[in-house]
A tleap script that builds the chain and sets N, CA, C and O, in Angstrom:
source leaprc.protein.ff14SB
mol = sequence {
  NMET LEU LEU ILE LYS ARG HIE GLU MET GLN
  THR ILE ARG LEU ASN ILE SER ASP LYS ILE
  TYR VAL CYS LEU MET ARG LEU LEU GLY LYS
  PHE SER LYS ASP GLU VAL GLU ILE ILE LYS
  GLU ASP ALA ALA PHE VAL GLU ASN LYS SER
  TYR LEU GLU THR GLU LEU ASN GLU ILE ILE
  ASP GLY LYS SER LYS PHE VAL GLU LEU GLU
  ASP ALA GLU GLN ARG LEU GLU ASN VAL ILE
  ARG LYS HIE GLU ASN CALA
}
set mol.1.N position { 33.789 116.650 -108.329 }
set mol.1.CA position { 34.638 117.595 -107.642 }
set mol.1.C position { 35.381 118.420 -108.689 }
set mol.1.O position { 35.912 117.873 -109.655 }
set mol.2.N position { 35.416 119.720 -108.498 }
set mol.2.CA position { 36.102 120.626 -109.405 }
set mol.2.C position { 37.553 120.775 -108.968 }
set mol.2.O position { 37.836 121.167 -107.836 }
set mol.3.N position { 38.448 120.465 -109.859 }
set mol.3.CA position { 39.869 120.633 -109.566 }
set mol.3.C position { 40.425 121.711 -110.474 }
set mol.3.O position { 40.178 121.699 -111.680 }
set mol.4.N position { 41.153 122.619 -109.920 }
set mol.4.CA position { 41.760 123.691 -110.693 }
set mol.4.C position { 43.232 123.383 -110.832 }
set mol.4.O position { 43.958 123.289 -109.842 }
set mol.5.N position { 43.671 123.225 -112.083 }
set mol.5.CA position { 45.089 122.956 -112.303 }
set mol.5.C position { 45.823 124.292 -112.263 }
set mol.5.O position { 45.459 125.244 -112.954 }
set mol.6.N position { 46.833 124.335 -111.462 }
set mol.6.CA position { 47.599 125.565 -111.295 }
set mol.6.C position { 49.059 125.233 -111.431 }
set mol.6.O position { 49.536 124.224 -110.912 }
set mol.7.N position { 49.762 126.090 -112.131 }
set mol.7.CA position { 51.198 125.899 -112.254 }
set mol.7.C position { 51.838 126.139 -110.896 }
set mol.7.O position { 51.475 127.069 -110.175 }
set mol.8.N position { 52.785 125.295 -110.565 }
set mol.8.CA position { 53.498 125.497 -109.305 }
set mol.8.C position { 54.369 126.744 -109.435 }
set mol.8.O position { 55.108 126.900 -110.407 }
set mol.9.N position { 54.275 127.601 -108.477 }
set mol.9.CA position { 55.059 128.828 -108.456 }
set mol.9.C position { 55.599 129.026 -107.052 }
set mol.9.O position { 54.998 128.568 -106.080 }
set mol.10.N position { 56.695 129.683 -106.947 }
set mol.10.CA position { 57.276 130.046 -105.662 }
set mol.10.C position { 56.801 131.451 -105.312 }
set mol.10.O position { 56.566 132.273 -106.198 }
set mol.11.N position { 56.662 131.718 -104.036 }
set mol.11.CA position { 56.264 133.042 -103.581 }
set mol.11.C position { 57.421 133.646 -102.800 }
set mol.11.O position { 58.000 133.012 -101.918 }
set mol.12.N position { 57.739 134.875 -103.145 }
set mol.12.CA position { 58.755 135.599 -102.378 }
set mol.12.C position { 58.152 136.922 -101.940 }
set mol.12.O position { 57.253 137.461 -102.584 }
set mol.13.N position { 58.656 137.419 -100.857 }
set mol.13.CA position { 58.196 138.699 -100.325 }
set mol.13.C position { 59.420 139.585 -100.178 }
set mol.13.O position { 60.398 139.194 -99.540 }
set mol.14.N position { 59.376 140.763 -100.756 }
set mol.14.CA position { 60.522 141.655 -100.759 }
set mol.14.C position { 60.139 143.036 -100.241 }
set mol.14.O position { 59.026 143.504 -100.480 }
set mol.15.N position { 61.033 143.672 -99.553 }
set mol.15.CA position { 60.916 145.098 -99.258 }
set mol.15.C position { 61.834 145.810 -100.245 }
set mol.15.O position { 63.040 145.564 -100.269 }
set mol.16.N position { 61.263 146.685 -101.052 }
set mol.16.CA position { 61.995 147.322 -102.149 }
set mol.16.C position { 62.133 148.818 -101.886 }
set mol.16.O position { 61.172 149.488 -101.506 }
set mol.17.N position { 63.321 149.319 -102.091 }
set mol.17.CA position { 63.575 150.754 -101.983 }
set mol.17.C position { 62.761 151.496 -103.044 }
set mol.17.O position { 62.611 151.017 -104.168 }
set mol.18.N position { 62.245 152.654 -102.683 }
set mol.18.CA position { 61.507 153.473 -103.652 }
set mol.18.C position { 62.357 153.790 -104.878 }
set mol.18.O position { 61.827 153.983 -105.973 }
set mol.19.N position { 63.683 153.842 -104.692 }
set mol.19.CA position { 64.577 154.187 -105.800 }
set mol.19.C position { 64.552 153.135 -106.902 }
set mol.19.O position { 64.698 153.476 -108.076 }
set mol.20.N position { 64.373 151.877 -106.552 }
set mol.20.CA position { 64.424 150.839 -107.594 }
set mol.20.C position { 63.063 150.211 -107.886 }
set mol.20.O position { 62.959 149.343 -108.753 }
set mol.21.N position { 62.022 150.636 -107.177 }
set mol.21.CA position { 60.699 150.038 -107.343 }
set mol.21.C position { 60.228 150.089 -108.792 }
set mol.21.O position { 59.806 149.069 -109.338 }
set mol.22.N position { 60.293 151.246 -109.414 }
set mol.22.CA position { 59.807 151.392 -110.790 }
set mol.22.C position { 60.600 150.494 -111.732 }
set mol.22.O position { 60.019 149.844 -112.601 }
set mol.23.N position { 61.904 150.452 -111.572 }
set mol.23.CA position { 62.742 149.596 -112.432 }
set mol.23.C position { 62.392 148.128 -112.250 }
set mol.23.O position { 62.282 147.394 -113.232 }
set mol.24.N position { 62.218 147.695 -111.023 }
set mol.24.CA position { 61.885 146.305 -110.759 }
set mol.24.C position { 60.514 145.955 -111.342 }
set mol.24.O position { 60.354 144.895 -111.947 }
set mol.25.N position { 59.531 146.828 -111.167 }
set mol.25.CA position { 58.194 146.577 -111.708 }
set mol.25.C position { 58.230 146.528 -113.235 }
set mol.25.O position { 57.525 145.721 -113.841 }
set mol.26.N position { 59.029 147.367 -113.851 }
set mol.26.CA position { 59.176 147.346 -115.312 }
set mol.26.C position { 59.764 146.008 -115.754 }
set mol.26.O position { 59.297 145.411 -116.725 }
set mol.27.N position { 60.787 145.538 -115.041 }
set mol.27.CA position { 61.397 144.251 -115.358 }
set mol.27.C position { 60.392 143.115 -115.187 }
set mol.27.O position { 60.270 142.260 -116.064 }
set mol.28.N position { 59.681 143.098 -114.080 }
set mol.28.CA position { 58.706 142.038 -113.827 }
set mol.28.C position { 57.566 142.076 -114.837 }
set mol.28.O position { 56.998 141.038 -115.176 }
set mol.29.N position { 57.234 143.266 -115.314 }
set mol.29.CA position { 56.171 143.416 -116.298 }
set mol.29.C position { 56.493 142.771 -117.639 }
set mol.29.O position { 55.593 142.574 -118.454 }
set mol.30.N position { 57.751 142.440 -117.883 }
set mol.30.CA position { 58.158 141.808 -119.142 }
set mol.30.C position { 57.818 140.321 -119.168 }
set mol.30.O position { 57.825 139.706 -120.234 }
set mol.31.N position { 57.522 139.740 -118.013 }
set mol.31.CA position { 57.176 138.331 -117.940 }
set mol.31.C position { 55.673 138.155 -118.113 }
set mol.31.O position { 54.898 139.063 -117.814 }
set mol.32.N position { 55.265 136.991 -118.595 }
set mol.32.CA position { 53.831 136.704 -118.728 }
set mol.32.C position { 53.249 136.411 -117.348 }
set mol.32.O position { 53.988 136.170 -116.394 }
set mol.33.N position { 51.919 136.434 -117.248 }
set mol.33.CA position { 51.262 136.139 -115.968 }
set mol.33.C position { 51.472 134.697 -115.547 }
set mol.33.O position { 51.355 134.377 -114.364 }
set mol.34.N position { 51.781 133.822 -116.495 }
set mol.34.CA position { 52.091 132.433 -116.148 }
set mol.34.C position { 53.472 132.305 -115.521 }
set mol.34.O position { 53.761 131.328 -114.831 }
set mol.35.N position { 54.325 133.301 -115.764 }
set mol.35.CA position { 55.690 133.263 -115.242 }
set mol.35.C position { 55.831 134.045 -113.939 }
set mol.35.O position { 56.491 133.591 -113.005 }
set mol.36.N position { 55.206 135.228 -113.883 }
set mol.36.CA position { 55.298 136.085 -112.695 }
set mol.36.C position { 53.927 136.700 -112.433 }
set mol.36.O position { 53.341 137.330 -113.313 }
set mol.37.N position { 53.431 136.512 -111.231 }
set mol.37.CA position { 52.172 137.136 -110.821 }
set mol.37.C position { 52.492 138.096 -109.680 }
set mol.37.O position { 53.022 137.688 -108.647 }
set mol.38.N position { 52.174 139.351 -109.871 }
set mol.38.CA position { 52.425 140.347 -108.829 }
set mol.38.C position { 51.191 140.394 -107.929 }
set mol.38.O position { 50.083 140.683 -108.381 }
set mol.39.N position { 51.405 140.108 -106.670 }
set mol.39.CA position { 50.313 140.061 -105.699 }
set mol.39.C position { 50.443 141.269 -104.784 }
set mol.39.O position { 51.424 141.406 -104.054 }
set mol.40.N position { 49.464 142.125 -104.832 }
set mol.40.CA position { 49.471 143.309 -103.991 }
set mol.40.C position { 48.923 142.933 -102.617 }
set mol.40.O position { 47.769 142.520 -102.503 }
set mol.41.N position { 49.726 143.070 -101.596 }
set mol.41.CA position { 49.331 142.681 -100.244 }
set mol.41.C position { 48.736 143.861 -99.493 }
set mol.41.O position { 49.338 144.389 -98.558 }
set mol.42.N position { 47.543 144.267 -99.917 }
set mol.42.CA position { 46.855 145.338 -99.207 }
set mol.42.C position { 45.996 144.737 -98.091 }
set mol.42.O position { 46.012 143.525 -97.880 }
set mol.43.N position { 45.259 145.571 -97.389 }
set mol.43.CA position { 44.461 145.102 -96.255 }
set mol.43.C position { 43.432 144.063 -96.694 }
set mol.43.O position { 43.198 143.087 -95.981 }
set mol.44.N position { 42.817 144.260 -97.855 }
set mol.44.CA position { 41.822 143.305 -98.349 }
set mol.44.C position { 42.469 141.951 -98.632 }
set mol.44.O position { 41.882 140.908 -98.344 }
set mol.45.N position { 43.680 141.966 -99.198 }
set mol.45.CA position { 44.388 140.713 -99.471 }
set mol.45.C position { 44.650 139.952 -98.176 }
set mol.45.O position { 44.392 138.751 -98.094 }
set mol.46.N position { 45.157 140.641 -97.179 }
set mol.46.CA position { 45.488 140.002 -95.899 }
set mol.46.C position { 44.230 139.444 -95.242 }
set mol.46.O position { 44.249 138.340 -94.698 }
set mol.47.N position { 43.136 140.203 -95.291 }
set mol.47.CA position { 41.878 139.744 -94.702 }
set mol.47.C position { 41.345 138.518 -95.437 }
set mol.47.O position { 40.923 137.551 -94.803 }
set mol.48.N position { 41.362 138.553 -96.770 }
set mol.48.CA position { 40.884 137.405 -97.552 }
set mol.48.C position { 41.756 136.177 -97.339 }
set mol.48.O position { 41.246 135.061 -97.241 }
set mol.49.N position { 43.061 136.377 -97.266 }
set mol.49.CA position { 43.977 135.256 -97.043 }
set mol.49.C position { 43.693 134.596 -95.700 }
set mol.49.O position { 43.651 133.370 -95.602 }
set mol.50.N position { 43.501 135.396 -94.684 }
set mol.50.CA position { 43.215 134.866 -93.355 }
set mol.50.C position { 41.902 134.087 -93.357 }
set mol.50.O position { 41.829 132.993 -92.798 }
set mol.51.N position { 40.869 134.642 -93.979 }
set mol.51.CA position { 39.574 133.975 -94.051 }
set mol.51.C position { 39.691 132.636 -94.771 }
set mol.51.O position { 39.177 131.624 -94.294 }
set mol.52.N position { 40.371 132.630 -95.925 }
set mol.52.CA position { 40.503 131.402 -96.703 }
set mol.52.C position { 41.337 130.348 -95.986 }
set mol.52.O position { 41.042 129.157 -96.081 }
set mol.53.N position { 42.374 130.772 -95.269 }
set mol.53.CA position { 43.170 129.820 -94.495 }
set mol.53.C position { 42.331 129.178 -93.403 }
set mol.53.O position { 42.440 127.977 -93.157 }
set mol.54.N position { 41.494 129.972 -92.748 }
set mol.54.CA position { 40.606 129.449 -91.713 }
set mol.54.C position { 39.626 128.439 -92.307 }
set mol.54.O position { 39.416 127.364 -91.745 }
set mol.55.N position { 39.032 128.791 -93.445 }
set mol.55.CA position { 38.083 127.891 -94.103 }
set mol.55.C position { 38.769 126.586 -94.517 }
set mol.55.O position { 38.216 125.505 -94.319 }
set mol.56.N position { 39.963 126.686 -95.087 }
set mol.56.CA position { 40.692 125.488 -95.511 }
set mol.56.C position { 41.019 124.603 -94.316 }
set mol.56.O position { 40.868 123.383 -94.388 }
set mol.57.N position { 41.459 125.197 -93.234 }
set mol.57.CA position { 41.772 124.415 -92.028 }
set mol.57.C position { 40.537 123.701 -91.492 }
set mol.57.O position { 40.634 122.571 -91.014 }
set mol.58.N position { 39.385 124.344 -91.567 }
set mol.58.CA position { 38.151 123.694 -91.110 }
set mol.58.C position { 37.804 122.508 -92.008 }
set mol.58.O position { 37.327 121.483 -91.522 }
set mol.59.N position { 38.042 122.640 -93.312 }
set mol.59.CA position { 37.800 121.523 -94.229 }
set mol.59.C position { 38.748 120.377 -93.904 }
set mol.59.O position { 38.326 119.226 -93.799 }
set mol.60.N position { 40.025 120.695 -93.746 }
set mol.60.CA position { 41.037 119.670 -93.456 }
set mol.60.C position { 40.735 118.972 -92.134 }
set mol.60.O position { 40.894 117.756 -92.025 }
set mol.61.N position { 40.298 119.734 -91.126 }
set mol.61.CA position { 40.012 119.175 -89.809 }
set mol.61.C position { 38.649 118.480 -89.729 }
set mol.61.O position { 38.294 117.919 -88.693 }
set mol.62.N position { 37.891 118.518 -90.828 }
set mol.62.CA position { 36.582 117.869 -90.849 }
set mol.62.C position { 35.503 118.635 -90.102 }
set mol.62.O position { 34.487 118.051 -89.727 }
set mol.63.N position { 35.697 119.913 -89.879 }
set mol.63.CA position { 34.741 120.718 -89.125 }
set mol.63.C position { 33.782 121.496 -90.028 }
set mol.63.O position { 32.879 122.165 -89.526 }
set mol.64.N position { 33.958 121.421 -91.342 }
set mol.64.CA position { 33.122 122.182 -92.268 }
set mol.64.C position { 31.787 121.501 -92.481 }
set mol.64.O position { 31.679 120.276 -92.433 }
set mol.65.N position { 30.781 122.310 -92.714 }
set mol.65.CA position { 29.457 121.794 -93.033 }
set mol.65.C position { 29.228 122.057 -94.520 }
set mol.65.O position { 29.331 123.192 -94.984 }
set mol.66.N position { 28.919 120.998 -95.255 }
set mol.66.CA position { 28.690 121.120 -96.682 }
set mol.66.C position { 27.200 120.993 -96.966 }
set mol.66.O position { 26.467 120.347 -96.218 }
set mol.67.N position { 26.762 121.616 -98.055 }
set mol.67.CA position { 25.364 121.512 -98.466 }
set mol.67.C position { 25.315 120.964 -99.881 }
set mol.67.O position { 26.258 121.126 -100.656 }
set mol.68.N position { 24.208 120.315 -100.210 }
set mol.68.CA position { 24.001 119.803 -101.557 }
set mol.68.C position { 23.766 120.976 -102.505 }
set mol.68.O position { 23.300 122.036 -102.086 }
set mol.69.N position { 24.087 120.783 -103.771 }
set mol.69.CA position { 23.940 121.829 -104.774 }
set mol.69.C position { 22.508 122.349 -104.830 }
set mol.69.O position { 22.292 123.558 -104.915 }
set mol.70.N position { 21.533 121.452 -104.783 }
set mol.70.CA position { 20.131 121.860 -104.855 }
set mol.70.C position { 19.754 122.757 -103.674 }
set mol.70.O position { 19.017 123.730 -103.835 }
set mol.71.N position { 20.260 122.426 -102.499 }
set mol.71.CA position { 19.988 123.234 -101.314 }
set mol.71.C position { 20.629 124.613 -101.442 }
set mol.71.O position { 20.019 125.621 -101.083 }
set mol.72.N position { 21.849 124.657 -101.948 }
set mol.72.CA position { 22.539 125.936 -102.136 }
set mol.72.C position { 21.782 126.800 -103.146 }
set mol.72.O position { 21.627 128.003 -102.940 }
set mol.73.N position { 21.312 126.187 -104.240 }
set mol.73.CA position { 20.548 126.927 -105.247 }
set mol.73.C position { 19.253 127.476 -104.660 }
set mol.73.O position { 18.866 128.609 -104.944 }
set mol.74.N position { 18.587 126.669 -103.843 }
set mol.74.CA position { 17.340 127.115 -103.222 }
set mol.74.C position { 17.594 128.279 -102.264 }
set mol.74.O position { 16.833 129.246 -102.248 }
set mol.75.N position { 18.637 128.191 -101.483 }
set mol.75.CA position { 18.981 129.297 -100.575 }
set mol.75.C position { 19.274 130.571 -101.354 }
set mol.75.O position { 18.840 131.657 -100.968 }
set mol.76.N position { 20.011 130.435 -102.452 }
set mol.76.CA position { 20.330 131.595 -103.286 }
set mol.76.C position { 19.066 132.199 -103.879 }
set mol.76.O position { 18.906 133.420 -103.886 }
set mol.77.N position { 18.172 131.360 -104.374 }
set mol.77.CA position { 16.895 131.846 -104.916 }
set mol.77.C position { 16.110 132.609 -103.854 }
set mol.77.O position { 15.524 133.651 -104.145 }
set mol.78.N position { 16.095 132.099 -102.633 }
set mol.78.CA position { 15.383 132.772 -101.544 }
set mol.78.C position { 15.968 134.142 -101.256 }
set mol.78.O position { 15.226 135.098 -101.030 }
set mol.79.N position { 17.276 134.247 -101.260 }
set mol.79.CA position { 17.941 135.544 -101.022 }
set mol.79.C position { 17.621 136.506 -102.158 }
set mol.79.O position { 17.334 137.679 -101.917 }
set mol.80.N position { 17.669 136.025 -103.375 }
set mol.80.CA position { 17.365 136.885 -104.533 }
set mol.80.C position { 15.923 137.392 -104.447 }
set mol.80.O position { 15.667 138.585 -104.609 }
set mol.81.N position { 14.980 136.471 -104.189 }
set mol.81.CA position { 13.568 136.876 -104.072 }
set mol.81.C position { 13.380 137.905 -102.966 }
set mol.81.O position { 12.632 138.868 -103.131 }
set mol.82.N position { 14.044 137.708 -101.863 }
set mol.82.CA position { 13.907 138.616 -100.715 }
set mol.82.C position { 14.358 140.026 -101.068 }
set mol.82.O position { 13.772 141.003 -100.601 }
set mol.83.N position { 15.411 140.139 -101.901 }
set mol.83.CA position { 15.989 141.455 -102.189 }
set mol.83.C position { 15.560 142.048 -103.530 }
set mol.83.O position { 15.919 143.182 -103.847 }
set mol.84.N position { 14.795 141.292 -104.320 }
set mol.84.CA position { 14.363 141.790 -105.630 }
set mol.84.C position { 13.524 143.056 -105.522 }
set mol.84.O position { 13.713 143.999 -106.290 }
set mol.85.N position { 12.632 143.073 -104.604 }
set mol.85.CA position { 11.686 144.196 -104.503 }
set mol.85.C position { 12.102 145.206 -103.435 }
set mol.85.O position { 11.332 146.092 -103.065 }
set mol.86.N position { 13.303 145.060 -102.959 }
set mol.86.CA position { 13.755 145.965 -101.887 }
set mol.86.C position { 14.149 147.315 -102.426 }
set mol.86.O position { 14.551 148.192 -101.662 }
savepdb mol mol.pdb
quit
């Protein structure tokens, strides 16, 4: 099983006035990515977050279907072969 070690971080969500946005971003830019990660919440972010939450809940609830690595590799090879000459 692959485990990804991640530093514990807190998440905050702020509505920032246009007047101070540039100053705040400049201040946050002084920190390393290990200290502050700026997450842009655009439509793609919201869609991906929703998808991943659904997938995680299915895993937790035992509703997910898993495949063996060899089967996944074979499926990928089949898709590649199908689209190679397209």
